[in-house]
C-alpha positions in Angstrom: 112.2 100.6 77.7 112.6 100.4 81.5 109.9 102.3 83.3 109.8 100.6 86.7 112.5 99.4 89.2 111.2 96.5 91.3 112.4 96.1 94.8 112.9 92.8 96.6 109.4 92.8 98.2 107.7 92.9 94.8 109.7 90.2 93.2 109.3 88.1 96.3 105.5 88.6 96.2 105.5 87.0 92.8 107.5 84.1 94.2 105.2 83.3 97.1 103.5 79.9 97.2 100.3 81.9 96.5 101.7 84.9 94.6 100.2 88.3 95.2 97.4 89.0 92.7 98.0 92.7 92.4 101.7 92.1 91.7 101.0 89.5 89.1 98.4 91.7 87.4 100.9 94.7 87.2 103.7 92.4 86.0 101.5 91.1 83.2 100.7 94.7 82.3 104.2 96.1 82.6 106.5 93.1 82.6 108.6 94.3 79.6 109.1 97.7 81.3 110.5 96.4 84.6 114.0 96.0 85.9 115.7 95.2 89.2 118.9 96.6 90.6 122.0 94.6 91.4 121.2 95.1 95.1 117.8 93.4 94.6 119.5 90.5 92.7 121.8 90.1 95.7 119.0 90.1 98.2 117.1 87.5 96.2 120.1 85.2 95.8 121.2 85.7 99.4 117.7 85.0 100.7 117.4 81.8 98.7 120.9 80.6 99.5 120.1 80.8 103.2 117.2 78.4 102.9 117.9 74.7 103.7 118.3 72.5 100.7 114.9 71.1 99.7 112.0 71.4 97.3 111.1 75.1 98.2 114.7 76.2 97.7 114.9 74.3 94.4 111.6 75.9 93.2 112.8 79.4 94.1 116.2 78.9 92.5 114.5 77.7 89.3 112.2 80.7 89.3 115.2 83.1 89.6 117.1 81.3 86.9 114.3 80.7 84.4 112.0 83.7 85.0 113.6 86.6 86.9 117.1 86.6 85.4 116.0 86.3 81.7 113.1 88.8 81.9 114.2 91.5 84.3 117.3 93.5 83.3 119.7 94.1 86.2 120.6 97.8 86.6 124.0 98.5 88.3 124.6 100.5 91.4 127.2 102.7 89.8 129.1 105.9 90.4 126.1 108.2 89.6 124.0 106.2 92.1 126.7 106.3 94.7 127.0 110.1 94.3 123.2 110.6 94.5 123.0 108.4 97.7 125.8 110.2 99.4 124.1 113.5 99.0 120.7 112.1 100.0 122.1 110.4 103.1 123.7 113.7 104.3 120.4 115.6 103.7 118.4 112.9 105.5 120.8 112.7 108.5 120.7 116.5 108.9 116.9 116.2 109.3 117.3 113.3 111.8 116.2 110.6 109.4 118.1 107.4 108.7 117.5 104.8 106.1 118.8 101.3 105.4 121.8 101.5 103.1 120.4 98.9 100.7 117.1 100.8 100.4 119.1 103.9 99.7 121.1 102.0 97.0 117.8 100.8 95.3 116.4 104.4 95.5 119.6 105.7 94.0 119.5 103.3 91.0 115.9 104.4 90.4 116.5 108.1 90.8 119.6 108.2 88.6 117.7 106.2 85.9 114.6 108.5 86.2 112.2 105.7 87.1 110.0 104.9 90.1 110.7 102.3 92.7 107.9 99.7 93.0 107.8 98.3 96.5 105.4 97.0 99.2 107.5 98.9 101.7 106.6 102.5 100.7 107.7 103.9 104.0 111.3 102.7 103.4 111.5 105.0 100.4 109.3 107.9 101.5 112.0 110.3 102.6 114.1 110.3 99.4 113.8 113.6 97.6 112.3 113.5 94.1 111.8 109.7 94.1 108.6 108.3 92.8 107.3 105.3 94.7 104.6 102.8 93.6 103.0 99.9 95.5 101.6 97.1 93.3 100.6 94.8 96.2 96.9 93.8 96.6 95.0 95.5 99.3 94.7 92.2 101.2 98.4 92.3 102.2 
C-alpha cells in the first residue's frame, strides 16, 4: 500500500555520495509504502542525463535502474491530477501566489491519491490546500 509520495529532493538525498541519514532511516522504515510520480522520475532521469559521462553518472544510472525503478512504483500525472492542479493554480494565483508547475504536478499526484508529499523543500508545497507534507531530511541539512 502506497502511503508516501517522495519528491526529487528525497530520492536525490538517498543518492548523495554520503546519503542523508534521516532519509535512509525513513526509507528503511517505510520503503515498501513509498512511490514517486512520473514527474519525479523525469527529473531524476533528466538530472543524470545532463551529467558528463563518467563514474558518477554510471553509479547514479545504476542506482536508478537497480534500486529506484524496481522498488518505487511510479504514479502517473493523470486527468484527475490535472483537474486538481488547474483548480489549485487558479486559487493560488487569485491570492498572489505562484508555484513551479512541476511541484504542482507532484502535489496533484499526492493529493489525488490521498497521500502526503515527502520533500526537503517543504516551502515549495506549503500553499497547496489540503496537502500533507513531510520532511525526512536530517536536521544537519
